[in-house]
Each structure stands twice: as C-alpha cells, then as structure tokens.
N, C-alpha and C positions, 0 to 999 in steps of 0.2 A: 504494500500500500504506500501511502504518501510518506510514511515514516521510515521506509526502507533505508534510505541513505543515512539518516541519523542513527538508526540501529546498527548498520554496518560500521559506522564510525565508532560507536560505543563498544562494539564487539571486536574491534581491530586488535589482533594479537592474542585473542582468547581462543585457545585450541579446543575448548569444550563447547563452543558455539558454532553452529553450522546454519547456513541459509540454504534450504533445500528447494525453494521455488514451489510451483504448483505440483501437486501429486494426485494421481488417480486414486479412487476409493480403495482399490485392492492394495495399493502401496501404503495408504494411510493405515489400514488395518495392521500391517506389520509394524509400522512406526509406533502405533498405540501399544501393541503387545510388548515391544522392546523398551518402552518408557517406564520409568519409576512412577510417574504420575503425569497427568495433564494439568497444566497450570492455566487458569482462566482469570487473568488480572483485569477484569472489566473496569472500565473508567466511567461508563454510563450504564443505565439500566438495560439489561439484555432481555429480550422478549422470551427466549427459551434457551437457545444454545444447543443446537443439534450435536455439536462436537462433544458435549457432555455425554450424550447417549452413545455416540460412537466409541468413546473411551470406555464407558461402563460395559458396553457390549464386547469389548476385547479384554475384559478383566483388568482394566487400568483405573486406579483411583484418580479422583479429581480434587485439585486444590482450587477453590473458587473464592473470589472476593465476595464478601457479604453484601451483595447488591443485585437485586432483581431475581429473575427466574432461575438462573443457573445455580445460585446458592440454594434456592428452594429445592431444586431437583437433587442437589448433593445431600442436603439434609434429609429429604424425604426418602431417598434410596439408601442412605447410610453408606454411600460409596465414596466418601472422601472427607475432606476437611474444609471448612470455610474460615475466612480470616477478615479482619477489619483493618489492622495496622500492618505496617511493614515488618515490625518485629514478629507479629503473629504469622505472617507469610514465611519469614525465614525459619521460624520454629517448625511450621508445618512441613516445609521442604526438608529440613534436617531430620525430622521424625520419620518421614517416609523413606528417606535415603538410608537411615541408620537402623531402623526397626523393621526388619523383613516380615516379622509375624504380624505387625500392625498393617503393613502394606498389603499382605496377603488376605487378612481379615476384611479390610475395606474393599479390596478387589472382589472377593467372593460375595460379600453382602451386596455390593453395587451391581454385580453381574446378575445375581439371583433376582434382585428387584427389577433390573432392566428386563429380564426374561418375562417376569410375571406382570409387568405394567406396560412396557413399551415395545416389546418385540413385535415383529410383523405377524407372527402367529396369534399373539394376544389381540392385536388390533383387528385381524380378520375375524377371530372368534367374537369379539365385541360387536363388530359391524354386522355379522350374520345374526347375532342375537337381537340387535336393534331392528333388523329387517323382519325377523319372525314376530317380534312384538308388534311392529307396525302392521304387518299383515293380519295378525290375529285381531287387532283392534278394528280392522276394516271389514271383517267377516260378519255376515248376519248371524244372529243368535242361533238360527236353525241350520246353519251351514254344516255339511258333512263332507268328508273327503270323498272324492269321486262323484259328487253330486253338484258341486259348485253352486 
C-alpha cells in the first residue's frame, strides 16, 4: 500500500523482515501455518477481518488490537490475544514466541471455533436450515409430501 516505502525504510537491514508482495490463497495458507501468530495492528475500526478467519483456519493464533470486529472474533473464538498498548503487544508477541503450549492451546481453540462457527460446511448447513425453515413457513397447514 501507500506505506510500503516507509516500511521498507524502517525494515532496512532487518534480516527477520521480508516483503513478500501479493500471494495466492494457496500460498497464504502455508504462510499462516508456518507463522507463530498473525498480528493485526488495526489503526481504525475493522469491519470483520477475513484474515483472522484465514489464520484460525490454519491453526494460527491471532494477536489483535482491541479495536473493532477483529478483536471481537479473537475473543469470541478464544484463538488469540488482544492488546491495547504497545507494551501489551510486545508481551503478547513474547508469550506466543516463548510459550509453545500456550500457542498450541490458542491455535487449537481458535481452529475448533473456526470449524464450528465459520467454516464453509457450517455456513452451508446454516443456509440449508434457513431454506427449510422458510419453506416450511410457506406451506399450507394441510400440505403433505407428494401432494403439494
């Protein structure tokens, strides 16, 4: 985006920072799986943050700023840590980097919640249930299968 130049300047000489450019969804999945966590340092209210679900779907915990829907998803799924201050951010990053059992627990909890609430199969099931409910509400009281 528009801050790329500034970010590249800030990262100059940092061997642990890489700029990868645009990635295909299949490439993103592997990047999420290899990550310690996904960091979402929102500066403004996010409406949802699909990247949060992408990470949870790959068993990757999320560290999100306590601002808007991304933080709500992190809290509701139990799949990560939210923060308000820079010190809290640094603490969350250190915790997930140094405590593998915590990272694994958050990853597992977040994944399970992702599957039960947000996965494609869950949405299809909910959608079909809604269609059946709507269809049942439209049937006359004396309607029978095969007699329409």
